[in-house]
Each structure stands twice: as structure tokens, then as C-alpha cells.
C-alpha positions in Angstrom: -36.6 9.0 -1.2 -36.1 5.2 -0.8 -33.5 5.2 -3.7 -31.6 8.1 -2.0 -31.4 6.2 1.3 -30.1 3.1 -0.4 -27.4 5.0 -2.3 -26.4 6.9 0.9 -26.3 3.6 2.9 -24.1 2.0 0.2 -21.8 5.0 0.2 -21.5 5.0 4.0 -20.9 1.2 4.1 -18.2 1.6 1.4 -16.5 4.4 3.2 -16.4 2.5 6.5 -15.0 -0.6 4.8 -12.5 1.6 2.9 -11.3 3.1 6.2 -10.7 -0.4 7.6 -8.3 -1.2 4.7 -7.3 -4.6 3.5 -6.4 -7.4 6.0 -2.7 -7.7 6.6 -1.0 -11.1 7.2 1.0 -11.1 10.5 4.7 -11.8 10.2 5.5 -14.9 12.1 9.2 -15.1 11.3 11.5 -12.9 9.2 15.2 -13.0 8.3 16.9 -10.1 6.5 20.5 -10.4 5.5 22.6 -7.7 3.8 26.0 -8.9 2.6 29.1 -8.2 0.5 31.4 -10.8 -1.0 34.4 -11.0 -3.3 35.1 -13.7 -5.9 37.8 -14.5 -8.5 40.1 -14.4 -10.1 38.2 -16.1 -12.9 40.3 -17.0 -16.0 38.9 -15.5 -19.3 40.9 -15.6 -22.5 44.4 -14.4 -21.5 43.4 -12.3 -18.5 41.5 -12.8 -15.2 38.4 -11.1 -13.8 37.7 -10.5 -10.1 34.5 -9.1 -8.6 32.5 -8.0 -5.7 28.8 -8.6 -5.0 26.5 -6.6 -2.7 23.1 -7.9 -1.8 20.1 -8.1 0.4 17.7 -11.1 0.9 14.5 -11.3 2.9 13.0 -14.6 4.0 9.5 -14.1 5.5 6.9 -16.4 7.0 3.4 -14.8 7.5 0.2 -16.2 9.1 -2.6 -16.5 6.6 -5.9 -17.2 8.3 -6.2 -19.2 11.5 -4.3 -22.3 10.3 -2.2 -21.4 7.2 1.2 -19.9 6.7 2.7 -18.2 3.7 6.4 -18.2 2.8 8.2 -15.7 0.6 11.9 -15.1 -0.3 13.2 -12.1 -2.3 16.4 -10.4 -2.9 18.7 -8.3 -5.1 22.4 -8.7 -5.8 24.6 -6.1 -7.5 27.9 -7.3 -9.0 30.9 -5.4 -10.2 33.4 -7.3 -12.4 36.9 -6.0 -13.0 39.5 -7.0 -15.6 42.5 -7.5 -13.3 44.9 -6.4 -16.1 43.1 -3.3 -17.6 41.2 -2.2 -14.5 38.1 -1.7 -16.7 34.8 -3.1 -15.3 31.1 -3.7 -16.0 28.2 -4.5 -13.7 25.1 -6.6 -13.4 22.0 -6.9 -11.2 20.1 -10.0 -10.2 16.6 -9.7 -8.6 14.6 -12.7 -7.6 11.6 -13.8 -5.6 10.0 -17.1 -4.6 6.8 -17.8 -2.8 4.3 -20.4 -1.9 1.5 -20.4 -4.4 -0.8 -23.0 -2.9 -1.0 -26.3 -1.1 -1.7 -29.0 -3.7 -2.2 -31.8 -1.2 -1.9 -32.6 2.5 -1.6 -36.1 3.9 -0.7 -36.4 7.6 2.8 -34.8 7.9 3.3 -34.6 4.1 2.5 -31.5 2.1 2.9 -30.9 -1.6 3.4 -27.2 -2.2 3.4 -25.3 -5.6 6.1 -22.7 -5.6 6.5 -19.8 -8.0 9.8 -18.0 -8.7 10.6 -15.0 -10.8 14.1 -13.8 -11.7 15.6 -10.9 -13.7 19.2 -10.4 -14.6 20.5 -7.3 -16.2 24.1 -6.7 -17.6 25.4 -3.1 -17.9 28.4 -2.0 -19.9 31.3 0.0 -18.5 29.3 3.2 -19.1 26.3 1.9 -17.1 24.1 1.4 -20.2 21.9 -1.7 -20.3 23.5 -4.3 -22.5 21.3 -7.4 -22.1 18.6 -8.8 -19.8 17.0 -12.1 -18.8 13.5 -12.4 -17.3 11.9 -15.7 -16.3 9.3 -17.4 -14.3 9.3 -21.0 -13.0 7.0 -23.1 -11.0 7.8 -26.4 -9.3 6.4 -28.6 -6.5 8.1 -29.2 -3.2 7.4 -32.2 -1.1 7.6 -31.2 2.6 7.6 -33.5 5.6 6.7 -31.4 8.6 7.5 -34.3 11.0 4.3 -33.3 12.8 5.8 -30.2 14.3 4.9 -26.5 13.6 8.6 -25.5 13.5 10.1 -25.0 10.0 13.7 -25.8 11.2 13.0 -29.6 11.3 11.1 -29.9 8.0 12.5 -32.0 5.2 11.9 -30.1 2.0 12.6 -31.8 -1.3 12.1 -30.9 -5.0 9.4 -33.1 -6.3 8.9 -32.1 -10.0 8.9 -29.1 -12.3 5.6 -27.5 -13.5 6.7 -24.8 -16.0 9.6 -22.5 -16.9 9.5 -19.7 -19.4 11.2 -16.4 -20.0 13.3 -14.3 -22.3 17.0 -15.0 -22.2 19.5 -12.6 -23.8 22.4 -12.5 -21.3 25.5 -13.9 -23.0 28.5 -15.8 -21.5 30.6 -14.3 -18.8 34.0 -14.3 -20.5 32.4 -13.0 -23.7 31.1 -10.0 -21.7 34.6 -9.6 -20.1 36.2 -9.4 -23.5 33.6 -7.0 -25.0 33.5 -4.6 -22.0 37.1 -4.5 -20.7 39.5 -5.1 -23.6 40.3 -3.2 -26.8 
């Protein structure tokens, strides 16, 4: 009887906790930008390439606990590159994210923050088939002078030193891709 009550009490407690769900960090500030831009012409071999990029980025600051804040930045940009002479094209997609990983030190207005970034680039041929891809992760330290205010706008943020960088890099050179995908 005692064992049944204990199991039932644990099940009810788990169900109640499960209904509450995980704690969510409150968004303090968020900036979302969707954009389109053109570039080129870029000289490659004996022809030029022009392009267009479409993207979206999100810059978010969340409250973590009573005194901490957490910053993240993420985005995606899709590119279309066109040989100005042949009209043939190819595409690529870049996805990226950065976020605070942890505070390494705090001394008055100065903060050293470990930042982690991930990036992926994919290149697609003119038929939309994946040709090559890069994936990487890097970490570095930012030195941040908050100037004693809670506003981010007046902070001085400087790169302090790299921590690590690794990944798989297959994407070739831009003009090499232009020749392969849009000539011949």
C-alpha cells in the first residue's frame, strides 16, 4: 500500500510539473529585418556575374533569471548569381547564428563574454542540385564595456581573442563556380 502511494504521488507530481512546461526567457528586445539587395557586376574570366540576395536576420535579447540577459543573432540569406552574358545562373544559401555562451569574467563595467557561432553555406548548381557545402563552428571572446548603464546601445564591444574554429570546408571559389555552372 505504501509503495502504491509513493508511485502515485510521484506520477501526480510529474504530471503537474509536466503541465507547467519549461520556463521561457522573456524577450527584452528583438529586431527582425527582411531584406533584398543586388550586387555586381563581378568580373570572372571574360564575363561578368550579377546577383541578388534575399535574407532575414533576427537579433534577440532575452532576460535570463533576475539579473542576466542572453543575446542571440541568427539569419539566412539566399543568393542567385547570373552570368550576364549567358543568362545562366546558380544559387547558394548561407545560414548562421551567434549567441552568448557564458560570462567568463565581470569586473565593474567590464565583461568578458564567450560567444559561439555556427555557419553553413551551400552551393547549388543551375538545376538546384547541391554541389558543395561548408559547415563550421567558432568561439571567441568579446570584451564589453557597459559604461555602467543597462542599455546596449552605448556599450563598447571589442573582439578580445579567438578560442576555437573548426569545420568542413568544400565550397570553391566564386569565379570557378561561375565558369562551371554558367558556361559551356
